[in-house]
Chimera marker file (.cmm) of the C-alpha trace (Angstrom):
<marker_set name="trace">
<marker id="1" x="16.173" y="111.218" z="-38.341" r="1" g="1" b="0" radius="0.5"/>
<marker id="2" x="16.613" y="109.246" z="-35.123" r="1" g="1" b="0" radius="0.5"/>
<marker id="3" x="19.782" y="109.595" z="-33.101" r="1" g="1" b="0" radius="0.5"/>
<marker id="4" x="21.792" y="106.457" z="-32.567" r="1" g="1" b="0" radius="0.5"/>
<marker id="5" x="22.855" y="105.681" z="-29.055" r="1" g="1" b="0" radius="0.5"/>
<marker id="6" x="26.596" y="105.613" z="-28.471" r="1" g="1" b="0" radius="0.5"/>
<marker id="7" x="27.521" y="102.254" z="-26.957" r="1" g="1" b="0" radius="0.5"/>
<marker id="8" x="30.581" y="103.746" z="-25.236" r="1" g="1" b="0" radius="0.5"/>
<marker id="9" x="28.616" y="106.060" z="-22.951" r="1" g="1" b="0" radius="0.5"/>
<marker id="10" x="28.704" y="104.860" z="-19.363" r="1" g="1" b="0" radius="0.5"/>
<marker id="11" x="25.513" y="103.693" z="-17.713" r="1" g="1" b="0" radius="0.5"/>
<marker id="12" x="23.902" y="105.895" z="-15.063" r="1" g="1" b="0" radius="0.5"/>
<marker id="13" x="23.555" y="102.871" z="-12.789" r="1" g="1" b="0" radius="0.5"/>
<marker id="14" x="26.417" y="102.343" z="-10.339" r="1" g="1" b="0" radius="0.5"/>
<marker id="15" x="25.175" y="99.360" z="-8.326" r="1" g="1" b="0" radius="0.5"/>
<marker id="16" x="22.024" y="97.242" z="-8.052" r="1" g="1" b="0" radius="0.5"/>
<marker id="17" x="20.673" y="95.203" z="-5.170" r="1" g="1" b="0" radius="0.5"/>
<marker id="18" x="18.862" y="92.379" z="-6.968" r="1" g="1" b="0" radius="0.5"/>
<marker id="19" x="18.673" y="90.384" z="-3.757" r="1" g="1" b="0" radius="0.5"/>
<marker id="20" x="16.264" y="92.916" z="-2.200" r="1" g="1" b="0" radius="0.5"/>
<marker id="21" x="13.506" y="92.029" z="-4.660" r="1" g="1" b="0" radius="0.5"/>
<marker id="22" x="13.944" y="88.366" z="-3.766" r="1" g="1" b="0" radius="0.5"/>
<marker id="23" x="14.026" y="88.773" z="0.023" r="1" g="1" b="0" radius="0.5"/>
<marker id="24" x="11.431" y="91.526" z="0.546" r="1" g="1" b="0" radius="0.5"/>
<marker id="25" x="8.002" y="92.748" z="-0.500" r="1" g="1" b="0" radius="0.5"/>
<marker id="26" x="8.794" y="96.267" z="-1.692" r="1" g="1" b="0" radius="0.5"/>
<marker id="27" x="6.204" y="98.910" z="-0.871" r="1" g="1" b="0" radius="0.5"/>
<marker id="28" x="7.113" y="102.597" z="-1.116" r="1" g="1" b="0" radius="0.5"/>
<marker id="29" x="10.172" y="103.740" z="-3.100" r="1" g="1" b="0" radius="0.5"/>
<marker id="30" x="12.116" y="106.939" z="-2.436" r="1" g="1" b="0" radius="0.5"/>
<marker id="31" x="15.179" y="108.648" z="-3.858" r="1" g="1" b="0" radius="0.5"/>
<marker id="32" x="17.860" y="109.804" z="-1.425" r="1" g="1" b="0" radius="0.5"/>
<marker id="33" x="21.039" y="111.758" z="-1.898" r="1" g="1" b="0" radius="0.5"/>
<marker id="34" x="24.344" y="110.522" z="-0.449" r="1" g="1" b="0" radius="0.5"/>
<marker id="35" x="26.948" y="112.429" z="1.544" r="1" g="1" b="0" radius="0.5"/>
<marker id="36" x="30.238" y="111.307" z="0.001" r="1" g="1" b="0" radius="0.5"/>
<marker id="37" x="33.890" y="112.307" z="0.158" r="1" g="1" b="0" radius="0.5"/>
<marker id="38" x="35.973" y="113.082" z="-2.919" r="1" g="1" b="0" radius="0.5"/>
<marker id="39" x="37.670" y="109.714" z="-3.247" r="1" g="1" b="0" radius="0.5"/>
<marker id="40" x="34.292" y="107.958" z="-2.967" r="1" g="1" b="0" radius="0.5"/>
<marker id="41" x="32.876" y="109.947" z="-5.879" r="1" g="1" b="0" radius="0.5"/>
<marker id="42" x="35.915" y="109.131" z="-8.038" r="1" g="1" b="0" radius="0.5"/>
<marker id="43" x="35.631" y="105.482" z="-7.121" r="1" g="1" b="0" radius="0.5"/>
<marker id="44" x="31.896" y="105.398" z="-7.915" r="1" g="1" b="0" radius="0.5"/>
<marker id="45" x="32.583" y="107.019" z="-11.299" r="1" g="1" b="0" radius="0.5"/>
<marker id="46" x="34.941" y="104.099" z="-11.949" r="1" g="1" b="0" radius="0.5"/>
<marker id="47" x="32.112" y="101.690" z="-11.013" r="1" g="1" b="0" radius="0.5"/>
<marker id="48" x="33.634" y="100.380" z="-7.773" r="1" g="1" b="0" radius="0.5"/>
<marker id="49" x="30.505" y="100.496" z="-5.563" r="1" g="1" b="0" radius="0.5"/>
<marker id="50" x="28.459" y="97.634" z="-4.052" r="1" g="1" b="0" radius="0.5"/>
<marker id="51" x="25.200" y="97.736" z="-2.104" r="1" g="1" b="0" radius="0.5"/>
<marker id="52" x="24.216" y="94.051" z="-2.032" r="1" g="1" b="0" radius="0.5"/>
<marker id="53" x="24.669" y="93.659" z="1.737" r="1" g="1" b="0" radius="0.5"/>
<marker id="54" x="23.794" y="97.237" z="2.651" r="1" g="1" b="0" radius="0.5"/>
<marker id="55" x="20.865" y="98.398" z="4.722" r="1" g="1" b="0" radius="0.5"/>
<marker id="56" x="19.441" y="101.706" z="5.921" r="1" g="1" b="0" radius="0.5"/>
<marker id="57" x="19.401" y="102.615" z="9.611" r="1" g="1" b="0" radius="0.5"/>
<marker id="58" x="17.240" y="105.431" z="10.933" r="1" g="1" b="0" radius="0.5"/>
<marker id="59" x="18.651" y="107.007" z="14.102" r="1" g="1" b="0" radius="0.5"/>
<marker id="60" x="17.932" y="110.342" z="15.794" r="1" g="1" b="0" radius="0.5"/>
<marker id="61" x="15.739" y="111.521" z="12.927" r="1" g="1" b="0" radius="0.5"/>
<marker id="62" x="18.413" y="110.868" z="10.280" r="1" g="1" b="0" radius="0.5"/>
<marker id="63" x="18.955" y="108.041" z="7.786" r="1" g="1" b="0" radius="0.5"/>
<marker id="64" x="22.296" y="106.303" z="7.302" r="1" g="1" b="0" radius="0.5"/>
<marker id="65" x="23.532" y="103.737" z="4.798" r="1" g="1" b="0" radius="0.5"/>
<marker id="66" x="25.459" y="100.907" z="6.457" r="1" g="1" b="0" radius="0.5"/>
<marker id="67" x="27.249" y="97.970" z="4.885" r="1" g="1" b="0" radius="0.5"/>
<marker id="68" x="27.781" y="99.464" z="1.448" r="1" g="1" b="0" radius="0.5"/>
<marker id="69" x="31.245" y="98.976" z="0.024" r="1" g="1" b="0" radius="0.5"/>
<marker id="70" x="33.044" y="101.562" z="-2.105" r="1" g="1" b="0" radius="0.5"/>
<marker id="71" x="36.431" y="100.196" z="-3.107" r="1" g="1" b="0" radius="0.5"/>
<marker id="72" x="39.135" y="102.912" z="-2.936" r="1" g="1" b="0" radius="0.5"/>
<marker id="73" x="41.081" y="103.618" z="-6.093" r="1" g="1" b="0" radius="0.5"/>
<marker id="74" x="44.812" y="102.978" z="-6.207" r="1" g="1" b="0" radius="0.5"/>
<marker id="75" x="45.394" y="106.583" z="-7.263" r="1" g="1" b="0" radius="0.5"/>
<marker id="76" x="43.522" y="108.005" z="-4.252" r="1" g="1" b="0" radius="0.5"/>
<marker id="77" x="45.259" y="110.492" z="-2.027" r="1" g="1" b="0" radius="0.5"/>
<marker id="78" x="47.864" y="109.140" z="0.398" r="1" g="1" b="0" radius="0.5"/>
<marker id="79" x="47.060" y="111.527" z="3.251" r="1" g="1" b="0" radius="0.5"/>
<marker id="80" x="43.520" y="110.175" z="3.667" r="1" g="1" b="0" radius="0.5"/>
<marker id="81" x="42.870" y="106.739" z="5.123" r="1" g="1" b="0" radius="0.5"/>
<marker id="82" x="40.017" y="105.389" z="3.032" r="1" g="1" b="0" radius="0.5"/>
<marker id="83" x="37.389" y="103.350" z="4.885" r="1" g="1" b="0" radius="0.5"/>
<marker id="84" x="35.434" y="101.422" z="2.200" r="1" g="1" b="0" radius="0.5"/>
<marker id="85" x="32.549" y="100.441" z="4.497" r="1" g="1" b="0" radius="0.5"/>
<marker id="86" x="32.037" y="103.653" z="6.436" r="1" g="1" b="0" radius="0.5"/>
<marker id="87" x="28.548" y="104.804" z="7.430" r="1" g="1" b="0" radius="0.5"/>
<marker id="88" x="27.206" y="107.303" z="4.904" r="1" g="1" b="0" radius="0.5"/>
<marker id="89" x="24.448" y="109.793" z="5.634" r="1" g="1" b="0" radius="0.5"/>
<marker id="90" x="21.386" y="109.878" z="3.384" r="1" g="1" b="0" radius="0.5"/>
<marker id="91" x="19.760" y="113.154" z="2.386" r="1" g="1" b="0" radius="0.5"/>
<marker id="92" x="15.963" y="113.054" z="2.602" r="1" g="1" b="0" radius="0.5"/>
<marker id="93" x="13.181" y="115.584" z="3.133" r="1" g="1" b="0" radius="0.5"/>
<marker id="94" x="11.666" y="115.738" z="6.626" r="1" g="1" b="0" radius="0.5"/>
<marker id="95" x="8.294" y="114.378" z="5.504" r="1" g="1" b="0" radius="0.5"/>
<marker id="96" x="10.042" y="111.411" z="3.819" r="1" g="1" b="0" radius="0.5"/>
<marker id="97" x="12.016" y="110.749" z="6.999" r="1" g="1" b="0" radius="0.5"/>
<marker id="98" x="8.814" y="110.970" z="9.055" r="1" g="1" b="0" radius="0.5"/>
<marker id="99" x="7.166" y="108.371" z="6.805" r="1" g="1" b="0" radius="0.5"/>
<marker id="100" x="10.144" y="106.041" z="7.128" r="1" g="1" b="0" radius="0.5"/>
<marker id="101" x="10.376" y="106.477" z="10.898" r="1" g="1" b="0" radius="0.5"/>
<marker id="102" x="6.643" y="105.819" z="11.370" r="1" g="1" b="0" radius="0.5"/>
<marker id="103" x="6.655" y="102.715" z="9.202" r="1" g="1" b="0" radius="0.5"/>
<marker id="104" x="9.795" y="101.174" z="10.705" r="1" g="1" b="0" radius="0.5"/>
<marker id="105" x="8.820" y="101.800" z="14.318" r="1" g="1" b="0" radius="0.5"/>
<marker id="106" x="5.117" y="100.915" z="14.214" r="1" g="1" b="0" radius="0.5"/>
<marker id="107" x="4.369" y="98.684" z="11.244" r="1" g="1" b="0" radius="0.5"/>
<marker id="108" x="7.439" y="96.433" z="11.275" r="1" g="1" b="0" radius="0.5"/>
<marker id="109" x="8.891" y="97.566" z="7.977" r="1" g="1" b="0" radius="0.5"/>
<marker id="110" x="12.569" y="97.876" z="7.134" r="1" g="1" b="0" radius="0.5"/>
<marker id="111" x="14.328" y="100.171" z="4.669" r="1" g="1" b="0" radius="0.5"/>
<marker id="112" x="16.514" y="98.566" z="1.991" r="1" g="1" b="0" radius="0.5"/>
<marker id="113" x="18.631" y="100.139" z="-0.767" r="1" g="1" b="0" radius="0.5"/>
<marker id="114" x="17.669" y="99.037" z="-4.282" r="1" g="1" b="0" radius="0.5"/>
<marker id="115" x="19.962" y="100.927" z="-6.636" r="1" g="1" b="0" radius="0.5"/>
<marker id="116" x="22.733" y="103.489" z="-6.675" r="1" g="1" b="0" radius="0.5"/>
<marker id="117" x="22.891" y="105.703" z="-9.760" r="1" g="1" b="0" radius="0.5"/>
<marker id="118" x="23.931" y="109.075" z="-11.166" r="1" g="1" b="0" radius="0.5"/>
<marker id="119" x="21.377" y="111.830" z="-11.636" r="1" g="1" b="0" radius="0.5"/>
<marker id="120" x="22.554" y="115.200" z="-12.947" r="1" g="1" b="0" radius="0.5"/>
<marker id="121" x="26.081" y="114.488" z="-11.767" r="1" g="1" b="0" radius="0.5"/>
<marker id="122" x="25.062" y="113.549" z="-8.236" r="1" g="1" b="0" radius="0.5"/>
<marker id="123" x="25.066" y="110.067" z="-6.698" r="1" g="1" b="0" radius="0.5"/>
<marker id="124" x="21.556" y="108.993" z="-5.708" r="1" g="1" b="0" radius="0.5"/>
<marker id="125" x="20.257" y="105.963" z="-3.857" r="1" g="1" b="0" radius="0.5"/>
<marker id="126" x="16.867" y="104.398" z="-4.486" r="1" g="1" b="0" radius="0.5"/>
<marker id="127" x="15.513" y="103.053" z="-1.209" r="1" g="1" b="0" radius="0.5"/>
<marker id="128" x="12.309" y="101.193" z="-0.489" r="1" g="1" b="0" radius="0.5"/>
<marker id="129" x="10.112" y="100.470" z="2.479" r="1" g="1" b="0" radius="0.5"/>
<marker id="130" x="10.036" y="96.683" z="2.634" r="1" g="1" b="0" radius="0.5"/>
<marker id="131" x="8.579" y="93.775" z="4.553" r="1" g="1" b="0" radius="0.5"/>
<marker id="132" x="10.515" y="90.521" z="4.795" r="1" g="1" b="0" radius="0.5"/>
<marker id="133" x="9.369" y="87.451" z="2.880" r="1" g="1" b="0" radius="0.5"/>
<marker id="134" x="8.981" y="84.072" z="4.503" r="1" g="1" b="0" radius="0.5"/>
<marker id="135" x="10.459" y="81.018" z="2.764" r="1" g="1" b="0" radius="0.5"/>
<marker id="136" x="7.115" y="79.947" z="1.280" r="1" g="1" b="0" radius="0.5"/>
<marker id="137" x="6.611" y="83.479" z="-0.100" r="1" g="1" b="0" radius="0.5"/>
<marker id="138" x="9.956" y="83.240" z="-1.894" r="1" g="1" b="0" radius="0.5"/>
<marker id="139" x="8.934" y="79.890" z="-3.382" r="1" g="1" b="0" radius="0.5"/>
<marker id="140" x="5.631" y="81.344" z="-4.547" r="1" g="1" b="0" radius="0.5"/>
<marker id="141" x="7.420" y="84.329" z="-6.135" r="1" g="1" b="0" radius="0.5"/>
<marker id="142" x="9.808" y="81.974" z="-7.935" r="1" g="1" b="0" radius="0.5"/>
<marker id="143" x="6.900" y="79.855" z="-9.254" r="1" g="1" b="0" radius="0.5"/>
<marker id="144" x="5.127" y="82.990" z="-10.483" r="1" g="1" b="0" radius="0.5"/>
<marker id="145" x="8.299" y="84.269" z="-12.175" r="1" g="1" b="0" radius="0.5"/>
<marker id="146" x="8.912" y="80.900" z="-13.869" r="1" g="1" b="0" radius="0.5"/>
<marker id="147" x="5.301" y="80.737" z="-15.062" r="1" g="1" b="0" radius="0.5"/>
<marker id="148" x="5.486" y="84.266" z="-16.547" r="1" g="1" b="0" radius="0.5"/>
<marker id="149" x="8.696" y="83.376" z="-18.376" r="1" g="1" b="0" radius="0.5"/>
<marker id="150" x="7.234" y="80.086" z="-19.685" r="1" g="1" b="0" radius="0.5"/>
<marker id="151" x="4.050" y="81.851" z="-20.787" r="1" g="1" b="0" radius="0.5"/>
<marker id="152" x="6.112" y="84.420" z="-22.743" r="1" g="1" b="0" radius="0.5"/>
<marker id="153" x="8.052" y="81.589" z="-24.404" r="1" g="1" b="0" radius="0.5"/>
<marker id="154" x="4.839" y="79.838" z="-25.415" r="1" g="1" b="0" radius="0.5"/>
<marker id="155" x="3.358" y="83.017" z="-26.857" r="1" g="1" b="0" radius="0.5"/>
<marker id="156" x="6.516" y="83.687" z="-28.863" r="1" g="1" b="0" radius="0.5"/>
<marker id="157" x="6.671" y="80.155" z="-30.291" r="1" g="1" b="0" radius="0.5"/>
<marker id="158" x="2.970" y="80.177" z="-31.277" r="1" g="1" b="0" radius="0.5"/>
<marker id="159" x="3.134" y="83.567" z="-33.035" r="1" g="1" b="0" radius="0.5"/>
<link id1="1" id2="2" r="1" g="1" b="0" radius="0.2"/>
<link id1="2" id2="3" r="1" g="1" b="0" radius="0.2"/>
<link id1="3" id2="4" r="1" g="1" b="0" radius="0.2"/>
<link id1="4" id2="5" r="1" g="1" b="0" radius="0.2"/>
<link id1="5" id2="6" r="1" g="1" b="0" radius="0.2"/>
<link id1="6" id2="7" r="1" g="1" b="0" radius="0.2"/>
<link id1="7" id2="8" r="1" g="1" b="0" radius="0.2"/>
<link id1="8" id2="9" r="1" g="1" b="0" radius="0.2"/>
<link id1="9" id2="10" r="1" g="1" b="0" radius="0.2"/>
<link id1="10" id2="11" r="1" g="1" b="0" radius="0.2"/>
<link id1="11" id2="12" r="1" g="1" b="0" radius="0.2"/>
<link id1="12" id2="13" r="1" g="1" b="0" radius="0.2"/>
<link id1="13" id2="14" r="1" g="1" b="0" radius="0.2"/>
<link id1="14" id2="15" r="1" g="1" b="0" radius="0.2"/>
<link id1="15" id2="16" r="1" g="1" b="0" radius="0.2"/>
<link id1="16" id2="17" r="1" g="1" b="0" radius="0.2"/>
<link id1="17" id2="18" r="1" g="1" b="0" radius="0.2"/>
<link id1="18" id2="19" r="1" g="1" b="0" radius="0.2"/>
<link id1="19" id2="20" r="1" g="1" b="0" radius="0.2"/>
<link id1="20" id2="21" r="1" g="1" b="0" radius="0.2"/>
<link id1="21" id2="22" r="1" g="1" b="0" radius="0.2"/>
<link id1="22" id2="23" r="1" g="1" b="0" radius="0.2"/>
<link id1="23" id2="24" r="1" g="1" b="0" radius="0.2"/>
<link id1="24" id2="25" r="1" g="1" b="0" radius="0.2"/>
<link id1="25" id2="26" r="1" g="1" b="0" radius="0.2"/>
<link id1="26" id2="27" r="1" g="1" b="0" radius="0.2"/>
<link id1="27" id2="28" r="1" g="1" b="0" radius="0.2"/>
<link id1="28" id2="29" r="1" g="1" b="0" radius="0.2"/>
<link id1="29" id2="30" r="1" g="1" b="0" radius="0.2"/>
<link id1="30" id2="31" r="1" g="1" b="0" radius="0.2"/>
<link id1="31" id2="32" r="1" g="1" b="0" radius="0.2"/>
<link id1="32" id2="33" r="1" g="1" b="0" radius="0.2"/>
<link id1="33" id2="34" r="1" g="1" b="0" radius="0.2"/>
<link id1="34" id2="35" r="1" g="1" b="0" radius="0.2"/>
<link id1="35" id2="36" r="1" g="1" b="0" radius="0.2"/>
<link id1="36" id2="37" r="1" g="1" b="0" radius="0.2"/>
<link id1="37" id2="38" r="1" g="1" b="0" radius="0.2"/>
<link id1="38" id2="39" r="1" g="1" b="0" radius="0.2"/>
<link id1="39" id2="40" r="1" g="1" b="0" radius="0.2"/>
<link id1="40" id2="41" r="1" g="1" b="0" radius="0.2"/>
<link id1="41" id2="42" r="1" g="1" b="0" radius="0.2"/>
<link id1="42" id2="43" r="1" g="1" b="0" radius="0.2"/>
<link id1="43" id2="44" r="1" g="1" b="0" radius="0.2"/>
<link id1="44" id2="45" r="1" g="1" b="0" radius="0.2"/>
<link id1="45" id2="46" r="1" g="1" b="0" radius="0.2"/>
<link id1="46" id2="47" r="1" g="1" b="0" radius="0.2"/>
<link id1="47" id2="48" r="1" g="1" b="0" radius="0.2"/>
<link id1="48" id2="49" r="1" g="1" b="0" radius="0.2"/>
<link id1="49" id2="50" r="1" g="1" b="0" radius="0.2"/>
<link id1="50" id2="51" r="1" g="1" b="0" radius="0.2"/>
<link id1="51" id2="52" r="1" g="1" b="0" radius="0.2"/>
<link id1="52" id2="53" r="1" g="1" b="0" radius="0.2"/>
<link id1="53" id2="54" r="1" g="1" b="0" radius="0.2"/>
<link id1="54" id2="55" r="1" g="1" b="0" radius="0.2"/>
<link id1="55" id2="56" r="1" g="1" b="0" radius="0.2"/>
<link id1="56" id2="57" r="1" g="1" b="0" radius="0.2"/>
<link id1="57" id2="58" r="1" g="1" b="0" radius="0.2"/>
<link id1="58" id2="59" r="1" g="1" b="0" radius="0.2"/>
<link id1="59" id2="60" r="1" g="1" b="0" radius="0.2"/>
<link id1="60" id2="61" r="1" g="1" b="0" radius="0.2"/>
<link id1="61" id2="62" r="1" g="1" b="0" radius="0.2"/>
<link id1="62" id2="63" r="1" g="1" b="0" radius="0.2"/>
<link id1="63" id2="64" r="1" g="1" b="0" radius="0.2"/>
<link id1="64" id2="65" r="1" g="1" b="0" radius="0.2"/>
<link id1="65" id2="66" r="1" g="1" b="0" radius="0.2"/>
<link id1="66" id2="67" r="1" g="1" b="0" radius="0.2"/>
<link id1="67" id2="68" r="1" g="1" b="0" radius="0.2"/>
<link id1="68" id2="69" r="1" g="1" b="0" radius="0.2"/>
<link id1="69" id2="70" r="1" g="1" b="0" radius="0.2"/>
<link id1="70" id2="71" r="1" g="1" b="0" radius="0.2"/>
<link id1="71" id2="72" r="1" g="1" b="0" radius="0.2"/>
<link id1="72" id2="73" r="1" g="1" b="0" radius="0.2"/>
<link id1="73" id2="74" r="1" g="1" b="0" radius="0.2"/>
<link id1="74" id2="75" r="1" g="1" b="0" radius="0.2"/>
<link id1="75" id2="76" r="1" g="1" b="0" radius="0.2"/>
<link id1="76" id2="77" r="1" g="1" b="0" radius="0.2"/>
<link id1="77" id2="78" r="1" g="1" b="0" radius="0.2"/>
<link id1="78" id2="79" r="1" g="1" b="0" radius="0.2"/>
<link id1="79" id2="80" r="1" g="1" b="0" radius="0.2"/>
<link id1="80" id2="81" r="1" g="1" b="0" radius="0.2"/>
<link id1="81" id2="82" r="1" g="1" b="0" radius="0.2"/>
<link id1="82" id2="83" r="1" g="1" b="0" radius="0.2"/>
<link id1="83" id2="84" r="1" g="1" b="0" radius="0.2"/>
<link id1="84" id2="85" r="1" g="1" b="0" radius="0.2"/>
<link id1="85" id2="86" r="1" g="1" b="0" radius="0.2"/>
<link id1="86" id2="87" r="1" g="1" b="0" radius="0.2"/>
<link id1="87" id2="88" r="1" g="1" b="0" radius="0.2"/>
<link id1="88" id2="89" r="1" g="1" b="0" radius="0.2"/>
<link id1="89" id2="90" r="1" g="1" b="0" radius="0.2"/>
<link id1="90" id2="91" r="1" g="1" b="0" radius="0.2"/>
<link id1="91" id2="92" r="1" g="1" b="0" radius="0.2"/>
<link id1="92" id2="93" r="1" g="1" b="0" radius="0.2"/>
<link id1="93" id2="94" r="1" g="1" b="0" radius="0.2"/>
<link id1="94" id2="95" r="1" g="1" b="0" radius="0.2"/>
<link id1="95" id2="96" r="1" g="1" b="0" radius="0.2"/>
<link id1="96" id2="97" r="1" g="1" b="0" radius="0.2"/>
<link id1="97" id2="98" r="1" g="1" b="0" radius="0.2"/>
<link id1="98" id2="99" r="1" g="1" b="0" radius="0.2"/>
<link id1="99" id2="100" r="1" g="1" b="0" radius="0.2"/>
<link id1="100" id2="101" r="1" g="1" b="0" radius="0.2"/>
<link id1="101" id2="102" r="1" g="1" b="0" radius="0.2"/>
<link id1="102" id2="103" r="1" g="1" b="0" radius="0.2"/>
<link id1="103" id2="104" r="1" g="1" b="0" radius="0.2"/>
<link id1="104" id2="105" r="1" g="1" b="0" radius="0.2"/>
<link id1="105" id2="106" r="1" g="1" b="0" radius="0.2"/>
<link id1="106" id2="107" r="1" g="1" b="0" radius="0.2"/>
<link id1="107" id2="108" r="1" g="1" b="0" radius="0.2"/>
<link id1="108" id2="109" r="1" g="1" b="0" radius="0.2"/>
<link id1="109" id2="110" r="1" g="1" b="0" radius="0.2"/>
<link id1="110" id2="111" r="1" g="1" b="0" radius="0.2"/>
<link id1="111" id2="112" r="1" g="1" b="0" radius="0.2"/>
<link id1="112" id2="113" r="1" g="1" b="0" radius="0.2"/>
<link id1="113" id2="114" r="1" g="1" b="0" radius="0.2"/>
<link id1="114" id2="115" r="1" g="1" b="0" radius="0.2"/>
<link id1="115" id2="116" r="1" g="1" b="0" radius="0.2"/>
<link id1="116" id2="117" r="1" g="1" b="0" radius="0.2"/>
<link id1="117" id2="118" r="1" g="1" b="0" radius="0.2"/>
<link id1="118" id2="119" r="1" g="1" b="0" radius="0.2"/>
<link id1="119" id2="120" r="1" g="1" b="0" radius="0.2"/>
<link id1="120" id2="121" r="1" g="1" b="0" radius="0.2"/>
<link id1="121" id2="122" r="1" g="1" b="0" radius="0.2"/>
<link id1="122" id2="123" r="1" g="1" b="0" radius="0.2"/>
<link id1="123" id2="124" r="1" g="1" b="0" radius="0.2"/>
<link id1="124" id2="125" r="1" g="1" b="0" radius="0.2"/>
<link id1="125" id2="126" r="1" g="1" b="0" radius="0.2"/>
<link id1="126" id2="127" r="1" g="1" b="0" radius="0.2"/>
<link id1="127" id2="128" r="1" g="1" b="0" radius="0.2"/>
<link id1="128" id2="129" r="1" g="1" b="0" radius="0.2"/>
<link id1="129" id2="130" r="1" g="1" b="0" radius="0.2"/>
<link id1="130" id2="131" r="1" g="1" b="0" radius="0.2"/>
<link id1="131" id2="132" r="1" g="1" b="0" radius="0.2"/>
<link id1="132" id2="133" r="1" g="1" b="0" radius="0.2"/>
<link id1="133" id2="134" r="1" g="1" b="0" radius="0.2"/>
<link id1="134" id2="135" r="1" g="1" b="0" radius="0.2"/>
<link id1="135" id2="136" r="1" g="1" b="0" radius="0.2"/>
<link id1="136" id2="137" r="1" g="1" b="0" radius="0.2"/>
<link id1="137" id2="138" r="1" g="1" b="0" radius="0.2"/>
<link id1="138" id2="139" r="1" g="1" b="0" radius="0.2"/>
<link id1="139" id2="140" r="1" g="1" b="0" radius="0.2"/>
<link id1="140" id2="141" r="1" g="1" b="0" radius="0.2"/>
<link id1="141" id2="142" r="1" g="1" b="0" radius="0.2"/>
<link id1="142" id2="143" r="1" g="1" b="0" radius="0.2"/>
<link id1="143" id2="144" r="1" g="1" b="0" radius="0.2"/>
<link id1="144" id2="145" r="1" g="1" b="0" radius="0.2"/>
<link id1="145" id2="146" r="1" g="1" b="0" radius="0.2"/>
<link id1="146" id2="147" r="1" g="1" b="0" radius="0.2"/>
<link id1="147" id2="148" r="1" g="1" b="0" radius="0.2"/>
<link id1="148" id2="149" r="1" g="1" b="0" radius="0.2"/>
<link id1="149" id2="150" r="1" g="1" b="0" radius="0.2"/>
<link id1="150" id2="151" r="1" g="1" b="0" radius="0.2"/>
<link id1="151" id2="152" r="1" g="1" b="0" radius="0.2"/>
<link id1="152" id2="153" r="1" g="1" b="0" radius="0.2"/>
<link id1="153" id2="154" r="1" g="1" b="0" radius="0.2"/>
<link id1="154" id2="155" r="1" g="1" b="0" radius="0.2"/>
<link id1="155" id2="156" r="1" g="1" b="0" radius="0.2"/>
<link id1="156" id2="157" r="1" g="1" b="0" radius="0.2"/>
<link id1="157" id2="158" r="1" g="1" b="0" radius="0.2"/>
<link id1="158" id2="159" r="1" g="1" b="0" radius="0.2"/>
</marker_set>
């Protein structure tokens, strides 16, 4: 007997960066942990996180998430001044950091966040090594996407 999924269970995904797939060619994907404070975790559990304008900066052999916005809850502690756009450190293995550093310094890549989600009770960030798309590349991607969608529609209507 198959178990039925409960529709009231919250999704593991906190925030998505759909814009990254449009603006960049995504190469290598990695999973990074986040260093968060208590109020940030509570806020993320309530679904108040955004990474659409965020980017990853690599400095002094460490990776940081800049530009992400975690909206503070109204019930957060009064003795802490919550900064919603503070710089958050990313937790990566040394070999992963070395790969990112080499690619960003020598090959002209950038590191973009793709998704923020829960994994075993911890907030994780999916990041990718990416190369920027030119305007004509974006047009070509859009044409390809439209053609795939149209092709699927035609196959469904014929069958």
